[in-house]
Every structure is written in C-alpha cells, then in structure tokens.
C-alpha positions in Angstrom: 12.2 20.9 -28.0 15.0 20.4 -25.5 14.1 17.1 -23.7 16.9 17.6 -21.3 15.7 20.8 -19.8 13.9 19.2 -16.9 13.1 15.6 -15.9 10.2 14.1 -17.8 8.1 13.8 -14.5 8.5 17.5 -14.0 7.7 18.5 -17.6 4.6 16.4 -17.6 3.3 17.7 -14.3 -0.5 18.6 -14.8 -1.2 22.3 -15.0 -4.8 22.1 -13.9 -7.1 19.8 -11.9 -8.6 18.7 -15.2 -5.2 17.3 -16.3 -4.8 15.4 -13.0 -5.0 11.6 -13.5 -6.6 9.5 -10.8 -8.0 10.8 -7.5 -11.5 11.2 -8.9 -12.9 11.2 -5.4 -11.1 14.5 -4.9 -12.1 16.1 -8.2 -15.9 15.8 -8.4 -17.8 19.1 -8.9 -18.2 20.9 -5.6 -15.5 18.9 -3.9 -13.4 20.8 -1.3 -10.3 20.8 -3.6 -12.3 22.2 -6.5 -13.8 24.8 -4.3 -10.4 25.8 -3.0 -9.0 26.2 -6.6 -11.9 27.5 -8.4 -13.4 29.6 -5.6 -10.0 31.1 -4.7 -10.7 30.4 -1.0 -7.6 30.3 1.2 -7.6 26.9 2.9 -4.6 25.0 4.1 -4.4 21.4 2.9 -2.7 18.2 4.3 -2.2 15.7 1.5 -1.8 12.0 2.6 -0.9 9.3 0.2 1.7 7.0 -1.3 4.6 8.4 -3.3 3.9 9.5 -6.9 0.1 10.0 -6.5 0.0 13.8 -7.1 0.7 15.5 -3.8 3.3 17.9 -5.3 1.2 18.3 -8.4 -1.9 19.4 -6.4 0.2 22.0 -4.5 1.5 23.5 -7.7 -2.0 23.5 -9.3 -3.4 25.3 -6.2 -0.6 28.0 -6.6 -1.0 28.3 -10.4 -4.7 28.4 -10.8 -5.2 30.8 -7.9 -2.3 33.1 -9.1 -0.4 32.7 -5.8 3.4 32.7 -5.2 4.6 29.1 -4.8 7.4 28.2 -2.3 8.5 24.7 -1.8 10.4 23.4 1.2 11.5 19.8 2.0 11.2 18.8 5.6 14.3 16.7 5.2 16.5 19.8 4.7 14.5 22.7 6.0 14.4 24.0 9.6 12.5 26.4 11.8 14.6 29.4 10.4 13.6 28.5 6.9 9.9 28.2 7.7 9.9 31.5 9.5 11.7 33.3 6.6 8.9 32.1 4.2 6.1 33.1 6.6 7.7 36.5 7.3 8.1 37.1 3.5 4.6 36.0 2.8 3.3 38.4 5.5 5.2 41.3 3.9 3.9 40.4 0.5 0.3 40.6 1.8 0.9 43.9 3.5 2.0 45.7 0.3 -0.1 48.7 -0.4 -0.3 47.8 -4.1 0.2 44.4 -5.8 -0.1 42.3 -2.6 0.6 38.6 -3.4 -0.7 35.5 -1.4 1.8 32.6 -0.9 1.3 28.9 -1.1 3.8 27.1 1.0 4.4 23.5 0.0 6.2 21.3 2.5 7.1 17.8 1.3 7.4 14.9 3.8 6.0 17.1 6.6 6.0 14.0 8.9 9.8 14.5 9.1 9.4 17.8 10.9 9.7 17.7 14.8 6.9 19.0 17.0 8.8 22.4 17.3 9.2 22.7 13.5 5.5 21.9 13.0 4.7 24.5 15.8 6.5 27.1 13.7 3.9 26.7 10.9 0.9 27.6 13.2 1.1 31.4 13.1 1.2 31.5 9.3 -1.7 29.0 9.0 -3.8 30.6 11.8 -3.4 34.1 10.4 -3.7 33.0 6.7 -0.3 34.6 5.9 0.3 31.4 3.9 -1.8 28.7 2.4 -0.1 25.6 3.6 -0.1 22.5 1.5 1.8 19.8 3.5 2.4 16.3 1.9 3.0 13.1 3.9 3.2 9.4 3.1 2.7 8.6 6.8 -0.6 8.5 8.8 -1.0 12.2 9.8 -2.9 11.2 12.9 0.4 9.8 14.2 2.9 12.2 12.5 1.3 15.6 12.4 0.5 17.7 15.5 -3.1 18.1 16.4 -3.3 21.9 16.1 -2.0 21.6 12.6 -4.4 18.9 11.7 -7.4 20.8 13.0 -6.5 23.8 10.9 -6.0 22.0 7.7 -8.3 20.1 5.3 -7.1 16.5 5.1 -7.2 14.9 1.6 -6.4 11.3 1.2 -4.8 10.3 -2.1 -4.9 6.7 -3.4 -2.3 4.8 -5.5 -2.8 5.1 -9.2 -4.3 2.2 -11.1 -2.6 0.6 -14.1 -5.1 2.4 -16.3 -4.1 5.8 -14.8 -0.4 5.1 -15.2 -1.0 3.9 -18.9 -2.9 7.2 -19.6 0.2 9.1 -18.2 2.6 7.1 -20.3 0.5 7.9 -23.5 0.5 11.6 -22.7 4.2 11.7 -22.0 5.0 9.8 -25.3 2.9 12.2 -27.5 2.9 15.5 -25.6 5.5 18.1 -27.0 6.3 18.8 -23.3 7.2 15.2 -23.1 8.7 12.9 -25.7 7.0 14.6 -28.6 5.8 11.5 -30.4 9.3 10.4 -31.2 9.1 7.1 -29.5 6.9 3.9 -29.7 6.4 1.9 -26.5 6.2 -1.9 -27.2 3.3 -3.6 -25.4 5.5 -6.0 -23.3 7.6 -3.0 -22.3 4.4 -1.1 -21.3 3.3 -4.1 -19.1 6.7 -4.2 -17.4 6.6 -0.4 -16.8 3.2 -0.7 -15.2 4.4 -3.5 -12.9 7.5 -1.6 -11.9 5.6 1.7 -11.3 3.3 0.1 -8.7 0.9 3.1 -8.9 3.7 5.7 -8.6 3.4 8.2 -11.5 6.8 9.7 -10.9 8.5 6.3 -11.0 6.8 5.4 -14.2 7.8 8.6 -16.1 11.4 8.3 -14.6 11.8 4.8 -16.0 10.2 5.8 -19.3 12.6 8.7 -19.7 15.6 6.4 -18.9 14.3 3.8 -21.5 13.8 6.6 -24.1 17.4 7.6 -23.7 18.5 3.9 -24.5 16.1 3.7 -27.4 17.3 6.9 -28.9 20.8 5.7 -28.8 19.9 2.4 -30.4 17.9 4.1 -33.1 20.7 6.6 -34.0 23.2 3.8 -34.2 20.9 1.9 -36.6 20.6 5.0 -38.7 24.3 5.5 -38.9 24.7 1.8 -39.9 22.1 2.2 -42.6 23.8 5.4 -43.9 27.2 3.7 -44.0 25.7 0.7 -45.8 24.2 3.0 -48.3 27.6 4.9 -48.9 29.5 1.7 -49.4 27.0 0.2 -51.9 28.3 0.2 -55.4 24.8 0.3 -56.9 21.9 1.9 -55.1 18.5 1.6 -56.6 15.5 3.8 -55.7 14.0 1.1 -53.4 17.1 1.3 -51.2 16.9 5.1 -50.9 13.2 4.9 -50.0 14.0 2.3 -47.2 16.6 4.5 -45.8 14.2 7.5 -45.7 11.6 5.3 -44.0 14.0 4.2 -41.3 14.9 7.9 -40.6 11.2 8.8 -40.3 10.4 5.8 -38.1 10.1 6.4 -34.4 12.6 4.9 -32.0 11.1 1.8 -30.2 11.3 1.3 -26.5 11.3 -2.5 -26.3 11.4 -4.7 -23.3 15.2 -5.3 -23.5 15.8 -1.6 -23.8 13.7 -0.9 -20.8 15.3 -3.7 -18.7 18.8 -2.4 -19.6 17.9 1.2 -18.8 16.5 0.6 -15.4 18.6 -2.4 -14.5 15.6 -4.5 -13.6 14.6 -7.7 -15.4 11.0 -8.3 -16.1 9.5 -10.6 -13.4 7.1 -13.0 -15.0 4.1 -12.2 -12.9 0.7 -11.0 -13.8 -1.3 -9.5 -10.9 -4.5 -10.4 -12.5 -3.6 -13.8 -13.9 -2.2 -17.3 -13.0 1.2 -16.1 -11.9 -0.3 -13.9 -9.3 -1.9 -16.8 -7.6 0.9 -19.2 -8.3 3.6 -17.1 -6.7 1.3 -16.2 -3.7 0.6 -19.8 -3.3 4.3 -20.7 -3.4 5.0 -18.0 -0.7 2.5 -19.5 1.7 3.5 -23.1 1.0 7.1 -22.2 1.6 6.2 -20.7 4.9 4.2 -23.8 5.8 7.1 -25.9 4.8 9.4 -23.8 6.9 11.7 -23.1 4.0 12.6 -19.4 5.0 14.8 -18.9 1.9 12.3 -20.0 -0.6 9.6 -17.8 1.1 11.9 -14.9 1.0 12.5 -15.5 -2.8 8.7 -15.5 -3.5 8.2 -12.4 -1.4 10.8 -10.6 -3.4 9.1 -11.6 -6.6 5.9 -10.3 -5.4 7.5 -7.0 -4.3 9.5 -6.5 -7.5 6.3 -7.3 -9.6 4.5 -4.4 -7.9 2.1 -6.6 -6.0 -0.1 -4.7 -3.5 1.6 -5.1 -0.2 -1.7 -5.2 1.5 -2.5 -8.3 -0.4 0.8 -9.9 0.8 0.1 -8.8 4.4 -3.4 -10.4 4.3 -2.0 -13.7 3.1 0.5 -13.6 6.0 -2.1 -12.9 8.6 -4.1 -15.9 7.4 -1.1 -18.2 7.3 -0.2 -17.2 10.9 -3.5 -18.8 12.1 -3.9 -21.5 9.5 -0.4 -23.0 9.5 1.1 -21.9 12.8 -1.8 -21.3 15.2 -1.1 -22.5 18.7 2.4 -23.8 17.7 3.4 -20.2 18.3 0.4 -18.0 19.3 2.5 -14.9 18.9 2.8 -15.4 15.2 -0.6 -13.8 14.6 0.5 -10.7 16.4 3.6 -10.5 14.3 1.6 -10.8 11.0 -1.0 -8.3 12.2 1.7 -5.9 13.2 3.3 -6.2 9.7 -0.1 -5.6 8.1 -0.5 -2.4 10.2 3.0 -1.3 9.3 2.1 -1.7 5.6 -0.8 0.8 6.2 1.3 3.1 8.4 4.4 3.6 6.4 3.7 2.2 2.9 6.3 0.9 0.4 9.3 0.7 -0.1 10.0 0.6 3.6 7.2 -1.8 4.4 9.1 -4.5 2.5 11.2 -4.8 5.7 8.2 -5.4 7.8 6.9 -8.0 5.4 10.2 -9.7 5.3 10.5 -9.8 9.1 7.0 -11.4 9.3 7.9 -13.9 6.5 11.0 -15.0 8.5 9.1 -15.3 11.8 6.3 -17.3 10.3 8.6 -19.6 8.3 10.7 -20.5 11.3 7.8 -20.8 13.8 6.6 -24.3 15.0 3.7 -25.4 12.8 0.3 -26.5 13.7 -3.0 -26.7 11.8 -5.0 -27.8 14.8 -6.9 -24.5 15.0 -8.2 -24.6 11.4 -9.1 -28.3 11.7 -11.0 -27.6 14.9 -13.1 -24.8 13.5 -13.8 -26.6 10.2 -14.9 -29.8 12.0 -17.2 -27.8 14.3 -18.6 -26.0 11.2 -19.2 -29.3 9.5 -21.2 -30.6 12.4 -23.3 -27.5 12.4 -24.0 -27.8 8.8 -24.9 -31.4 9.3 -27.6 -30.3 11.8 -25.9 -31.0 15.1 -27.1 -27.8 16.7 -29.0 -29.0 19.8 -30.4 -26.5 22.3 -28.2 -24.6 24.7 -28.2 -26.3 28.1 -30.7 -24.5 30.4 -28.0 -23.6 33.1 -26.1 -21.6 30.4 -29.0 -19.6 29.1 -29.5 -15.9 29.8 -31.1 -15.3 33.2 -31.0 -11.5 33.2 -34.7 -10.8 32.5 -38.0 -11.2 34.4 -39.4 -14.8 34.1 -36.1 -16.4 33.3 -36.0 -18.2 36.6 -39.4 -19.7 36.1 -38.1 -21.2 32.9 -35.1 -22.7 34.7 -32.7 -20.6 32.8 -29.4 -20.2 34.6 -30.5 -22.5 37.3 -27.7 -24.7 38.8 -25.0 -22.7 36.8 -21.6 -23.1 38.5 -19.3 -20.0 38.4 -15.9 -21.2 37.4 -14.0 -18.6 39.5 -15.5 -20.1 42.6 -13.3 -23.2 42.1 -9.7 -23.0 43.0 -8.8 -24.6 39.7 -10.8 -22.2 37.7 -12.7 -25.0 36.1 -15.8 -26.9 37.2 -17.3 -30.2 36.2 -20.2 -28.8 34.1 -21.7 -29.4 30.7 -21.3 -26.6 28.1 -22.0 -28.2 24.8 -25.4 -29.2 23.6 -26.3 -32.9 24.2 -25.8 -33.8 20.6 -22.1 -33.0 20.5 -21.3 -33.2 24.2 -18.0 -35.0 24.6 -16.9 -34.3 21.1 -13.2 -33.2 20.8 -12.8 -30.6 18.0 -9.5 -29.2 19.1 -6.7 -31.8 18.9 -3.5 -30.0 19.7 -0.1 -31.2 18.4 3.0 -31.3 20.6 5.0 -29.0 18.5 6.4 -25.7 19.9 4.3 -23.9 22.4 1.2 -26.0 21.6 2.7 -28.8 23.7 1.8 -27.0 26.9 -1.7 -26.4 25.5 -2.1 -30.2 24.8 -1.4 -30.9 28.4 -3.7 -28.3 29.6 -6.6 -29.3 27.4 -6.3 -32.9 28.5 -6.4 -31.8 32.2 -9.4 -29.5 31.5 -11.4 -32.1 29.7 -10.8 -34.5 32.6 -12.3 -32.0 35.0 -15.2 -31.1 32.8 -16.2 -34.7 32.3 -15.8 -35.8 35.9 -19.6 -35.1 36.1 -20.2 -38.1 33.8 -18.8 -40.5 36.3 -20.1 -38.8 39.4 -17.0 -36.9 40.2 -16.9 -33.8 42.4 -15.4 -30.4 41.7 
C-alpha cells in the first residue's frame, strides 16, 4: 500500500459511527446523531469541541452513511460567494427530475465567519437545500448567530482520553489503511505521544506518521549495514544468514529518541497521574507565591508541553489568587477567573497566552495570606464550639411575632450614620472582640489595614460608652 497517498490522519478517518472513538455520549442508541445518520433525517448540526475530537469525521460520516454529496468549506478562506455557489448547486441537485442528490455542507471554523457570512447560510438551512454541519472550537453562543443556532442541533464534543488516543494509535499501527503492521511503538514513545497529543487525535496521528518515517529510515539503514557486513564476511555460516533474514522480517521500531527527533519535542518528565503532576503544579504555585515570575513561567511551560489539562492549571491559579495574594491586590482574583473563563471560551493552544498573562500578574502582585488565615481561624473557632447565639437585634424580624421575641429590636441601620458604620455588636458574645482578619501593609492591603483599624474603633466604642 502507498503510505504517502494521504496523511495518516486522513487515511484513518472513521467510515462509520461505530468506528468513531470517544464521544460515547453522542453515540448511544436513539441519540440525535444516530437518528440523523441511521434514520436518514435531514437535520443541520453544529459541532462544538476542541481540535482533533472528531468534528470533521462526523461530518464525513453523515455524508457517507446517508449517501449524500459532501462539500467542505473552510471559514478561513471561503466567503459569501462560495457559500451561495454551494447552496445554489445543492438546490439544482435536489430539483433534478431523476437522480436528485442531497448535499452535506461542512464548514470548518464557522466562528470565523462574519455575521453577514453566517446569514448567507440561513436560506439553505431553512429550506433544507443543504444539511449544514458546522464545526467550531469556540463557544457557539458567543460566535454563532442566534438564527443559525436555533435551526441546528448543537452537539458538544469532549477531548479524547489517553485510552481513546491509545486505541487510535493501535488501529493506525495495524490497519492496512494506516501503517499496515510494519512498525512497533515502544512503550515510552507511546506515553510521550499521549502526552503530546493532549486529547487531539489528529495531532497524535500526525506525530506518529512523522516518527514512522524516521523509524523506517533507521530500519532501512540497519538492513543495509547488515547486508554489507554479510557481503564482506569471508566465511558466512547458516546462523548468520538466519539472523539477517530475521532482521529483514522484524518491524521497524518507533522508540522515544526517534519520536523526539521526528517531532522536535523532547519528552517532558511529567506524569499527569503521578508524582510529577503534583510536584510541577506545586512548584508553579510556590514560584508565584515567591514572586519568581521566570520560574513560574518555566513550570507553566512544562505543564503545557506535557499536555496538562489547562482547566486544572486555571483552577490552581484561581486558588492562588485568593490564598497567596488576597487583599494585597484584590484584582488578582478577577485576573485569574478571567483566565479560567478564557480557557473555557477559546481552548488550547491560544489559551496558553491567557494562562501566561495570569501567571505574570499573580507572580508580580503584592502578596498577602491574611484572607486564608482569617477564614481558617474562624473555622477553627467554630469547630471548637465557639458558636454562640446570634445577637437578638440582628435576627430576622420579618414575620409575625418577631417583635414580641425582641428580634430586630434596637437594630441600628448603618446607612443612617454619616460614617456608614455604627457602634453595634455583630458577633456572638463568645467571640465578640476577636480579630480574625489581620491585614498586612503590603500592596493595596495597606489601605485596608488602616480602614479596618478605624472601623473596629467605631464598632467597639460601645464597649466604653462611646456614641455614634
């Protein structure tokens, strides 16, 4: 078989839903996707998911299994004219007296279309001149016009697991459409491939194909060397001949060195399920806490290159923003949350930039752990039983009989005081006067330190007979 006829990822593209790996939530019996394919019902689809999760494959399967014409456009290069040409052609194909043909129009990266370009799709979808299958890596509720959303079935695809990718690699290695059982993948090379793939089937197969080319060249060179050695030998016994024949029959080995050379990416020592996962994540957060922005960037890069889930990184940054920075720079939490939202909105690889921005902002922000110390001290007191009753004047007074119980009586409304604070007890007696929050004087927290001191003075004036 000619392995150069098409890229490995294209040759190994599933031909039916049953060959699709992953996305089991879309493939259950009676699911909308199965009804569309097996019931031959015209229904436009909007596929939303990360790269390499099967969006193009699903479009091709819909076309193939329903015997429809398949037309593919990229939103990067196509315009309104191209869209209208396809829709007009599909309309003519449907109008034929004999041999009418339905058309599946696949548009990759539909989020790159402008509103006007997306509007051009509506007549074809509304009149079912085409079955639209549009793919996007971005949140369609932000990037796709509402009329198109309402006329399409939205299917959300998930990143493939390592087990899914491993199954694809095995298929590609053994299938005659793929590498035809001519190669052996070493275990450490497989692990590195899985890390680099990051749930992207296309990337995994592309890297495998590149490594196979390097392994083939190495194997052929070894065979030539063996043949030359045999020719030069003055006395060749039967064992030598058998060894040469065995070498010729042996499959080429894709080892870690060959893979690293082929894809120009060294294996990062990092196991997402083992110690390295937690060690590197811990080093990232401690570097941020220590304000070493360069070390933090290094550990972020290691996590990204190892295929770490960017959502995991984002969650750690959000925690760090409150735990290590807190009121030193109250805006840090907003930066971290924005980065986490960006990860969800745009995905990798672009989200690496958002994560990097957050890492820089957090690493260079003034540090304070006063917030976590405050809440943990309060929790410790609660666990120790310091949970006295709520003062009567703070209790809910919005029900019949509350006044008779003294609930809400003598409550002072803070806004009635020009300072916005009144000398009034808020804490239960058992912890009244306890200072949980002890602000530092670093960064923006210095102003809060001054303010909390002034507020506490007003609140506690009642203890010495002060007035509002």
